[in-house]
Legacy VTK file of the C-alpha trace (Angstrom):
# vtk DataFile Version 3.0
C-alpha trace
ASCII
DATASET POLYDATA
POINTS 97 float
96.303 42.031 131.620
96.908 42.187 135.318
94.040 43.032 137.669
94.178 44.749 141.017
91.350 45.114 143.488
90.903 48.802 144.311
92.003 48.290 147.881
95.084 46.389 146.747
95.902 49.125 144.192
95.690 51.733 146.996
97.956 49.735 149.323
100.465 48.771 146.625
100.422 51.862 144.447
104.129 51.584 143.599
103.672 48.023 142.363
100.623 49.140 140.367
102.668 51.874 138.662
105.558 49.480 137.962
103.188 46.862 136.483
101.502 49.490 134.302
104.861 50.205 132.681
104.823 46.659 131.287
101.146 46.153 130.575
97.713 47.748 131.152
96.315 47.120 134.652
92.627 46.766 135.351
91.345 48.089 138.659
88.282 46.334 140.052
85.856 47.482 142.733
83.586 44.861 144.175
84.642 42.520 141.388
83.698 44.904 138.572
86.291 46.612 136.362
86.170 50.374 136.957
89.456 51.695 135.573
92.531 50.830 133.518
95.991 52.191 134.266
98.490 52.390 131.406
101.963 53.816 131.130
102.440 57.384 129.830
104.147 55.939 126.742
101.133 53.666 126.004
98.725 56.549 126.612
100.625 58.739 124.177
100.528 55.969 121.550
96.745 55.622 122.022
96.265 59.415 121.658
98.320 59.378 118.450
96.287 56.495 117.021
93.080 58.316 117.952
94.277 61.497 116.181
95.108 59.413 113.090
91.660 57.789 113.153
90.010 61.222 113.410
92.111 62.473 110.471
91.075 59.422 108.463
87.407 60.095 109.267
87.777 63.670 108.024
89.396 62.309 104.805
86.472 59.923 104.325
84.134 62.881 104.787
85.977 64.884 102.113
85.457 62.038 99.667
81.866 61.207 100.671
80.038 63.051 97.913
80.719 63.770 94.273
80.808 67.504 94.996
83.408 66.991 97.715
85.520 64.784 95.429
85.318 67.331 92.628
86.299 70.170 94.967
89.236 68.164 96.298
90.442 67.307 92.797
90.206 70.980 91.801
92.187 71.916 94.910
94.867 69.396 93.974
95.000 70.801 90.441
95.289 74.360 91.806
98.131 73.231 94.066
99.914 71.612 91.134
99.556 74.876 89.175
101.111 76.738 92.100
97.855 78.304 93.216
97.377 77.819 96.941
93.816 78.027 98.223
93.150 77.560 101.908
89.684 76.512 103.065
88.259 75.782 106.503
86.286 72.618 107.220
83.130 74.760 107.285
83.892 76.007 103.776
84.475 72.444 102.596
81.207 71.302 104.194
79.400 73.970 102.201
79.968 71.796 99.081
77.562 69.178 100.466
74.445 68.612 98.426
LINES 1 98
97 0 1 2 3 4 5 6 7 8 9 10 11 12 13 14 15 16 17 18 19 20 21 22 23 24 25 26 27 28 29 30 31 32 33 34 35 36 37 38 39 40 41 42 43 44 45 46 47 48 49 50 51 52 53 54 55 56 57 58 59 60 61 62 63 64 65 66 67 68 69 70 71 72 73 74 75 76 77 78 79 80 81 82 83 84 85 86 87 88 89 90 91 92 93 94 95 96
């Protein structure tokens, strides 16, 4: 990862932007890292990964108790029978013991 001093980043902003298209760039102030600049493409990938991680966490929550697992299995069975039941996360949380 390339590092720019804050003053250098300010003076050579175009070079900073160009470098960030290839790799993340750390900005330091008084020798301490204070920011990281990444390309828009890299930022979008990070946001997508974060959304996937949040979705996985919600899935783990749905399977965290026996009541939740049973409710989920019943929902799957209803779906397979052609019965569609929509529930909010609050309604699903109500199954907690």
